[in-house]
One Martini backbone bead per residue (centre of mass of N, CA, C, O) as a GRO file, in nm:
protein
   74
    1UNK     BB    1   0.876   1.155   0.369
    2UNK     BB    2   0.654   1.265   0.152
    3UNK     BB    3   0.667   1.619   0.048
    4UNK     BB    4   0.419   1.736  -0.173
    5UNK     BB    5   0.332   1.784  -0.483
    6UNK     BB    6   0.091   1.626  -0.700
    7UNK     BB    7   0.026   1.504  -0.973
    8UNK     BB    8  -0.204   1.347  -1.142
    9UNK     BB    9  -0.032   1.107  -1.240
   10UNK     BB   10   0.087   1.039  -0.959
   11UNK     BB   11  -0.182   0.988  -0.812
   12UNK     BB   12  -0.278   0.762  -1.000
   13UNK     BB   13  -0.031   0.569  -0.955
   14UNK     BB   14  -0.075   0.541  -0.651
   15UNK     BB   15  -0.368   0.438  -0.659
   16UNK     BB   16  -0.302   0.188  -0.834
   17UNK     BB   17  -0.092   0.059  -0.643
   18UNK     BB   18  -0.286   0.037  -0.403
   19UNK     BB   19  -0.486  -0.155  -0.535
   20UNK     BB   20  -0.285  -0.381  -0.587
   21UNK     BB   21  -0.196  -0.429  -0.299
   22UNK     BB   22  -0.473  -0.502  -0.187
   23UNK     BB   23  -0.521  -0.744  -0.371
   24UNK     BB   24  -0.274  -0.902  -0.274
   25UNK     BB   25  -0.350  -0.912   0.027
   26UNK     BB   26  -0.608  -1.081  -0.021
   27UNK     BB   27  -0.474  -1.327  -0.147
   28UNK     BB   28  -0.275  -1.397   0.079
   29UNK     BB   29  -0.507  -1.452   0.290
   30UNK     BB   30  -0.621  -1.690   0.137
   31UNK     BB   31  -0.374  -1.867   0.117
   32UNK     BB   32  -0.327  -1.886   0.422
   33UNK     BB   33  -0.613  -2.028   0.486
   34UNK     BB   34  -0.538  -2.300   0.281
   35UNK     BB   35  -0.274  -2.365   0.404
   36UNK     BB   36  -0.073  -2.649   0.544
   37UNK     BB   37   0.209  -2.517   0.517
   38UNK     BB   38   0.437  -2.370   0.711
   39UNK     BB   39   0.635  -2.249   0.511
   40UNK     BB   40   0.427  -2.112   0.337
   41UNK     BB   41   0.304  -1.938   0.562
   42UNK     BB   42   0.566  -1.783   0.623
   43UNK     BB   43   0.590  -1.651   0.347
   44UNK     BB   44   0.316  -1.515   0.346
   45UNK     BB   45   0.363  -1.340   0.599
   46UNK     BB   46   0.584  -1.176   0.475
   47UNK     BB   47   0.411  -1.066   0.242
   48UNK     BB   48   0.200  -0.932   0.418
   49UNK     BB   49   0.387  -0.735   0.559
   50UNK     BB   50   0.500  -0.591   0.313
   51UNK     BB   51   0.237  -0.501   0.202
   52UNK     BB   52   0.161  -0.324   0.446
   53UNK     BB   53   0.397  -0.128   0.405
   54UNK     BB   54   0.318  -0.028   0.127
   55UNK     BB   55   0.039   0.079   0.198
   56UNK     BB   56   0.138   0.285   0.400
   57UNK     BB   57   0.325   0.449   0.214
   58UNK     BB   58   0.106   0.530   0.016
   59UNK     BB   59  -0.082   0.667   0.211
   60UNK     BB   60   0.129   0.874   0.314
   61UNK     BB   61   0.168   1.016   0.041
   62UNK     BB   62  -0.124   1.108   0.013
   63UNK     BB   63  -0.147   1.261   0.280
   64UNK     BB   64   0.091   1.456   0.258
   65UNK     BB   65  -0.015   1.589  -0.015
   66UNK     BB   66  -0.275   1.694   0.117
   67UNK     BB   67  -0.154   1.863   0.346
   68UNK     BB   68   0.013   2.051   0.161
   69UNK     BB   69  -0.233   2.155   0.001
   70UNK     BB   70  -0.379   2.281   0.243
   71UNK     BB   71  -0.155   2.479   0.319
   72UNK     BB   72  -0.159   2.640   0.041
   73UNK     BB   73  -0.474   2.732   0.071
   74UNK     BB   74  -0.427   2.917   0.351
   0.00000   0.00000   0.00000
């Protein structure tokens, strides 16, 4: 994955995207809970899974950058 130092702007952009992805994930869960159509639910499930992958990737990017930063400080 990503390993390196993040600039302040990059970190802010990733954190902003992470918040947006989490908001989207919450909305998809709400839509899934109220939908009665199995085809719509299947699409929403795919969206939820893709959103979770995005959240995981963004979290990993932040974690990897923090780990890299910790290594440089020691």
